[in-house]
N, C-alpha and C positions, 0 to 999 in steps of 0.2 A: 830222399828228394821226393817232394810231392809234385805230381804233374797236375797242372790246371787244365781243366776242360770247359770249354764253352759249349753249351747245348743249344742247338738251333731248334727253335720252335716254330712251326707253321703259323702264318698270320690267319686269324680267324675270319670267317665270312666267305671264304673261297673253298675250292677243293684242297685236300691236303697237298697234293703235288704243286699246285700253284702257290699254296700258302708257303711251302718251303722255298720255292723260287723267289718270291717276293721277299721273304725273310733273309735269304741269302744276299740278295741286292741290298737291302738295308745294312746288312753287316759290312759288306764291302764298302759301301758308300761311307759308312761311319769311320771305318779304318782309313780310307783315302783322306777324308776331311781331317782326321787327327794327324796324319803323316804330313800333310801340306800346310797346316794351319799357321805355322811360324815361318814359312819361306818368305825371304825378302823379294821386292820387286827385281832386284839383280839376279836372284836365284831363279826366279820364275822365267825371266828372260834368257837364261842359260840354255845351251844346247848340250845334250849328252855326247853327241858325236857331231861333226861338222855339217853333215847333210840331214841331220834329224831336226824334227820340229822342236820349238822352244818347250821347256817343261810346262809353263803356263798354258801353252796352246794344247798340249796333250791332256791336261786336265780339264780344260774348256770342252775338248772332243768328247772325253767321257761323260761330262754333264749334258752335252748335246744328245749323245747316244741314249742316255737314261731318259731324257725328255721325250725323245722320239718314241721309245717303246712305251712310255706311260701314255702318250697321247695317241 
């Protein structure tokens, strides 16, 4: 069995540490976009638990946090 490995490379133009941080953010963002790309409106409106936020609201919250860190 061959194990696949993804190698994270730092983004150029900043320090190596910040480059890895930004590269990691990009990787997680891409994974999230792929994971939720085919959710229906009904699925986005669903709650995981009765008192939890809707799935779509949690995704929006992640995007708002990313925007806050960028700006």
